[in-house]
N, C-alpha and C positions, 0 to 999 in steps of 0.2 A: 525889474529887479534893480536896475541902476538907479531909477528914480527913488525907490524905497530906501536905498542906501544913502542917497544924497540928503533926504530930510532928517534922517536919524543921526547924521554925523555933525557934531557941534562946530566943525571947521567949515561947514557949507551952509550958510544962511542962518537967519535968526530963528529962535524958538517960535516966534509968531508965524513966520512963513511955514515952518514945519507943522504947526497946529492947523493952519489953513489948508495945507495939502491933505492932512489927515482927515479933516472935516469933509472936504470935497470927496475923498475916496469913500468915506463912510456913507455919504448921501447917495453916491453913485451905486454903491453896493446894495443899499436898501431899495433903491428904485428897481434894480435888476431882480432882487428877490421878490418884490411885489409883483413884477411882471411875470415871474416864473411861478407864482403862487406858492411861496415858501410856507409850509404848514407850521413851522416854529416861530414865524414872525409875530403873530399876535401875543404869544407868551413873552417874547423878548420885549415887545412894546409895553406890555403891562409891567414887566420888571423895571424897565427904564422909567416908566411913569412913577412907580413906587419910590425909586431912588430919588427922582426929582422932587417928590412930595416931602421926603425926609431931608432934602437939602444936601445930600452927600454927593450927587453927581456920578458920572460913569467911572470916575477914578477911585471910588470907594474901596473896591476889592484890592487894588494895588496898595492902598494906604492902611489896610486893616491891621497888620501886625503892630504898627506904631500906635494904634488906637485901642489896643487891648486894655481891658479894665485892670486896675491895680491888683485886684484879688486874683485874677487869672495869672498875672505875671508872678505873683508870690507863690502860687500853687505849683508852678512848673518845677522848681527844685525838689519839692516834696514828691511830686509824681515821678521824677527821675529816680529818686532814692527808693521809692516804693517798687519801681520796675526792677532796679538793681537787686533789691532784697528778694523779690519774687524769683528772679533768675538764679540768685544764689541758693534759695531754698529748693528750686527745681534741680539744680546741680547736685545739692546734698542728697536729694531724694534718689537721683539716678545713681550716684556714686556710692551712697551710703554714708551715714554720719561717721562711722568708724574710720572709713577711708580718709575722709577730710581731716579728722582729728589727728591722724597719724602722718599722712603724706603732705597735707597742706595746712598744717596747724596754724601757720601764721595768718591765714585768711580768717579763721575763727577768732584768733587772739585779737587781731586788729579791728575786726568789725564788731565784736561783742565784748570780749574781756577787758580791753583797754577802756572803753566808755564806762563799763560797769565798775571797774576798779576806781576810776575817777570819782564816780558817784559815791562809792563806799568811803573814799578818803575824805571827800568834802563833808559828808554827813558826820563822820566820827570826829573830825577836827572841829567842826562847828559845835557839835554836842559837847566835846571836852571843854571848849572855851567858855560856853554858856554855863556849864556846871561849875567850873572853877570860879567864874566871875560872880555867880549867885551864891557861892559857898554852900551849895546844897549837898555835895558829896559827904562831908563830915557828918551832917545831920542824918543822912540816910544810911551811912555805913554800919552803924551799930544794929539797925533793924535788919539789914541784909545778913550780917553775921549771925544774928539770932535765927533767921530763917534757915541758914545752913545748919546750925545746931539742931533745929527742929527736924530737918530732913534726916540727919544722922540718927537721931533718937527714934524716929519712926522706923527707920531701917532695923534698928536693934529690936524694937517692939514686935516687928514682923518676923523675927526669927533669924536675922543675919544670914539669909540663905545664900547670898552671892557676895562677891567682893564689891567694894565701892570704887567709883572713879568720878572725875569731874564730868559734868554733863555737856561740856563744850564739844561741839562736833569735831571729829578728828581731822576733817579737811581744813579747819580753820588754823591749825598749827602750822608753823613754818617748816617742820620736818617734812621730807618728801614722801613719807609713808603715812598711812592711816591705820591706827590701832584697831585690831579686830575685837579687842576686849570691850570696846564701847557697846557692842551689841549684846553682850552677855552679862555685864556688870550693872549694878545699881548706879544710875546716873544721878549725881548730886548737882543741882543747878547752882552755879556760882556766877552771879551777875555783878562782878566787882571790877570796874574798868576806869576808875577815876583817881586823880591826884588829890590827896586829902589835905596835905599841909606842906608849906615850904617855910622852914625855920632858919633864917639866915644867921641868927645869933649862935645857934647850936650847929649850924652848917649841916642840916639834915633835911631830906625830903621824905615824906611819908606817903606811900602810894599803895593802891590796891594791885592785886597780881596781874590783872589783864591790861594794865597801863602799858602802852607801847613806847619804844624808844623815840618814835616820831613825836608823840605827845610830850615826852620829857624834854627833848631838845627844843621844841617849839616854845614851851613855857620857860624853861630855865635860861636859855640864851637871851630871851627877851628881857629878863630882869638881871642879867649880868652874872649868872651862875651856870655851872655845868656839873656833870658826873665825872669823877676821876677816870672811870672806865665806861665808855659809852659804845656798846657794840653796834655794828654797822647798819644793819637793815632796819628800815622804819617799822616793820610789823613785828619785830621781836618783842616779846612781852617780858615784864619783870618776873612773873612767875616762871616762865620757861627758862630764863637766864639763871634763876636761883635753883630751881629743881633739876635743871640740866646744867648748863654752864654758859658763860659768855666771855668774850675776849675782845680786846681792841689794841691798837698800836701804842697805847699808853700803858699796857699791862706790864711792861718791863719795869715800871716804877711802882705800880699799885697792885699787881696781881690780877687774878680772874675777877669776874663780876661779884662772886660771893665774898671776896675779900674787901669790898668796899661797903658791904652791908653791915649794919650795926645791931639790927633786931629783926626778928620774924614773929609774926602772930599767926597762930594755927588753931584750927578746930581738929581735935583728936578723934580717935576711933570710938570713944564713948560719948562724943558730943560736947565734951568740955573744951573750954577756951584756954590757951596758954600763950604767954609771951616769953620768948627766949632771947638771951643776949650772951656775949662772952663771959659774963659774970653771973647770970641768972638762967637756970636750966641750960647750962653750957653744953652738956652732952648733946642735947637735942639741937642746939644752935649749930654745932659742928657737923652733925649727922644729916641735917636737912639738905645741903647742897649735893647734887647729883642723885638724890633719892627718887626723883621722878614722881613725887606725890604718893609715896608708899609708906610714909610715916604720919601723914595728916594732910588736911586741906589748908594751904596757905591763904590767909585772908588779908594780910597787909605786911609791908616791909618798910624798914627805915634804912635809908641809904645816904652815905656821905655826899656832900656837894662841895665844890671848890669854886673860887672866883674865876670867871671866864674873861678872856680877852676877845677882841673882835676878829682877829685873823690868826692863821697858822702860817708861819714863815717856813716854807717847805723846800728842802734841797733835794735835787735828783742827781744821783751819781751812777752811771752805768759801770758795771764791773764785768770783766771777762775772766774765765777760768774758775773751776769749782773751788780750788783751794783759796783763791783770792776772795771769792764770794763769801765763803764760810768765815774767813778771818775778818773781813771787813764787817760783816753782819754781827759777829760776836762782839767785836770792839765797840760798835755803835750801840749795841744793846746794853752794854755795861756802863755807858756814859749817862749818869743821872741828869745831866744838863739837857739831854734830849727829852722833850715832852712826848714825842711820838717817834717810833721806829717801825718801818715796814719794808718788806722786800717783795718784788714780783720777779719770779724766775721764769724766763721765756724758753729756756732750754737748759740742759744740764750744766752748761758753762757760760750762760748769758743771763744777767740779772740787772735790775735797777734797784738800788737801795735808797730809800727815802728817809730823811730825818727832819723833824720839825719842832718848832717852839712856838708857843702862843705869844702874840704881840698885838699892840694897838696901833702900831705905825706901819705904813706902807711906802715902799720906794716907788717913785713915779714910773709908770709904765709896766709894773710887774704884778698888778692885781689880776688874778684869774678866778672869776666866779664860776668854778667848774661845775657847780650844781645847776646852773641854768639849763633849761630843757634843750636848747639848741647847741649846747657845747658837746664836743666829742666825748664818748665814753672814757672814763678815767683810765682804765687799763690800756686803751689804745693811745691815749694822750701820753702816758708814761712810756709806752713802747717807742714813741718817736725819739725820745732821748737815747734809747739803745740803738736805733737804726742810724741816727746821725752821730753817734758816739760823742756826745757832748754833755757836760754837766749843766744843770739849770737851777734857778732860784725863782720861786713864785710865792705870792701872798694869796692865800685862799681864805674866804670867809669861814669862820669857825664851823657853822652849821653845814656849810657845803662840804667841808673836809670830813666831818663826822659821817656824812652819808654819800661819800664820794663813789662808792661802789653800788649804791642803791639802784640807780637808773638802769644799769645793765645787769643787776643781780650778780655782782662780780663780773663774770663773762658768760654766764649761762644764757642770757637773752639772745646771744648771737646764734645759738642753736635753734631758737624758737622763731625769731624774726631775723633772718640772715642779713637783711639790708637795714637793720635797725640803726646802725651807726652812719648810714648814708646821710650827707648834709640835707638833702631834700626831705627825707623822712623825718629827720630831727626837727627841722624848722616847721614842717606841717603838722606832725603828730607827736613830736617829742614831749609835749606838755602833758600827754596822757600816760607816758611811760613811767614806771614799769607796770605790767599786769600784776595783780596780787597773786602771790604764791598759792594762797588758799584757793583761789578760783581756778588756777592752773591744775591743782590737785583734783578739785571737784569735777572738772571736765576731762580728766585724764583717760578714763576707761581702762578696762582690764588688759586689752591688747597692748596699749601704749605703756601701761605700767610694767608689763613683762619686758617690753623692748627696752625701756629705760633701765630696768634691773640688770639686763644682760649686756647692754651696750653703753651704759652711762655710769659714771662714778661721782659720788658726792661724799667726801670723807674729810674729817679733820683729825689728824693724829698728833698727840702732844708727846714730844720726846725731849730728853735732856739736850741742852745746847751743845754739849761736848760730843754728842752723837750725830750732829747735823749732817756732816759729809757722808757718813755711812747711811743715814736715813734717806738722803736724796738719791744715792745710788740704788737703794732698795725700791724707792718709788719709781725710778726710771725702769728698773728691770721688771717689776711686778705689774705696773699699770701704764706707765709712760703717758701721763696727762700733763699738758701745759696750756696756759700758765699755771704756776703753783704759787700760792699765797704763803708768805713767811711772816710770822708775827711772834715776837719774843714775849715771854712773861716770867715773872718771878713767882715761884711756888713756895709759899711758907711751910714750915714744918709744924703743921697743926693736925689735931685728930680729924678723923673723917674718912670718906671713901678714897680721897685723892690727896697724896702728900709725897714728898721726896723719900727716897730710900733711906737717907741718913737723917740726922737730927737737926740739920741746918737747912735754911732756905736755899733753893737751887734755881739757877736760870734754865728755863725750858723754852721750847719753841713750838708753836702750832704750825704744822705743815698742812695746808688746805689744798686738796685736789678736787677740782670740779670740772667735769667734761667727759668727752668720749675717749676711752683708752685706745692707744695706738700700738699696744704690744700685740705681737702676733698670737693668734689663737687665744684671745682673752676669754676666760671663763670666770664669771663673777665670783662664784663660791670659792674655787680653789685659789684664785689670785688674791682675793681679800683675806682668806685664811692665812696665806703665806705672809701677807703684810701685817696682819694682827699678831702673828707669831713673833715677827721681828720687834714690834712695838712692846710686847710683853718682855722680850729678852733684854731690853735696855731700860726696863722699869718706866715705860711710857703708858699713855692712856688714850683711849679712843672716845671721842665725843659721842654721846649716846643718842643724838638725834638721827645718826646715820645708820645704815644697815650694819648689823652686828652678826657675824657668822660663828662666833665662839660658842662652845658648849658651856654649861654651867660651871664646870670645874675650871676651865680656862678663864672665864669671866672673873671668878673670885681669885684667881691667880693675879690678874691685872689690878683689881681693886681691893682695898682693905675693908673687909666686911665685919670686922670685930665689933666696933662700936655700933654699927648699923643693926646687926642681928641682936645685939644686947638690948637695944631700944625697941626693936619690933616686939620682942617678947615682953618687955616691961610695960609697954603702952598698949598691949593687946591688939597689935596690928596684924598678927598672923591670920586672923579670921576676917579682918576688915579690908585689907589691901593685899594685892599680889606682891610677891617679891620683885624687886627692881628688874632682875634678869628676865622675869616672865612678862614684863611690860615692853622691854626694848629688844628682845631677841628676834631673830628673823621670823620665827614661827608665829610671833605675836602681831606681826604687821603685814599689811598687804598694800 
């Protein structure tokens, strides 16, 4: 044993001596085996001869891993992934898919929905770029509109037996619910998802209804233009923002998304085509917003554009105390020199108020490309100013600012991927974030949907700015969800479903609550009905993408249906489309 240790120790003798000792021992051992009549000896001798013939020598087995073929080395990661996938599928089979989707949803999201969302995004952005460069969309648009008209006329010829709706699957919408009516109504297929024209002289962009905000910003900012109001999430569509509504931190200057639109083009219940503007078919122009597709099918819209600058100079100011928060926020919302005003409320008496202006200049060391995949989520970044109780000034690239909440879906993604803001996750997988809301809905399942309904709130309530303090107390008492998004907007005195109580424009605020309620004994229906009652009492409005628990009478108390009902009768919509309440009420969605 001592001799064996001495030849293998590099401090004792040279490798040549060690090799000699090893060869001597091998010869001696072979001789002893021959003398003993070792039955395995002939086989080992044949194997040694074969190795000698190949020129590999007796050390071939020890060197084998280094000599693996390139193809085998390349297959090793694929084999590992396949094994992991197999183990995952076995785990799903044992636990059940429903268990995984509810209790370990992040596993499913990270392994499947994130890669799939990335593929979707790449496809649609490449498609949009190619279509715009080839200018094929304007040529095809008229034919597509004629096809929609043909479908509507065929519906009439077949007896108009059911209501009509768009054929777009409900899970593709950004709303967290899927409309039940899709299964019973006549689905009219509308394949309109392209930017048709950008007219910089008239400062107008003409788009089809399924164009997304991601498409719009990618194109317009690349040529130095932007929308005055550009709602936050990439997947929001022009049609959804018109037929529903849209808002952004510039709305204190320009109003809601509908207020920057200059024309709508629709196919009506009889299959006819109409274009409406504030001066042409004006009643229809003002009735279309918030109507949720119950007056006709939107086939195009013209929207104002304004010159863009490269960056947003953004100031962060933490504010303590509810009265101080409301006073500061109201003051900044009334200042027209602010291009952007936004607030994040982290508790009833703690907030960060942000004001911004567009600029082409950047101060050294203050550029923050917050939209880069490895950057912290925006609401967490903002919270640092509150925790350190300090003001801040940053320059953010314009497109990054517009989509600052997209990567974290405001703060909803933290409930789906709890470690999503961890630096390691951001650097390794942040480039795939966020998962598409439509895919999250598609894979939700009935059990998870019910859990979300009872233990999760997604609501935007629009109330007069003068009622802000009272409204925040009500949100605290009824649902107690934080953070809360605060976004001011000017509401013009115009005809339609939504307008101020008086005859003059009024400053309103969108209070957005997204997350798990922390109020004791939360019960979705009773708590939300209490909140809806408060909003009606101050002449406020509820965004219609969210769960609505009001009955029909309460709904028409909140919204002005005089012009809407007049046009439904005039245009023959009563037998063609459901009333807006019947599309958005809780009973119509699941």
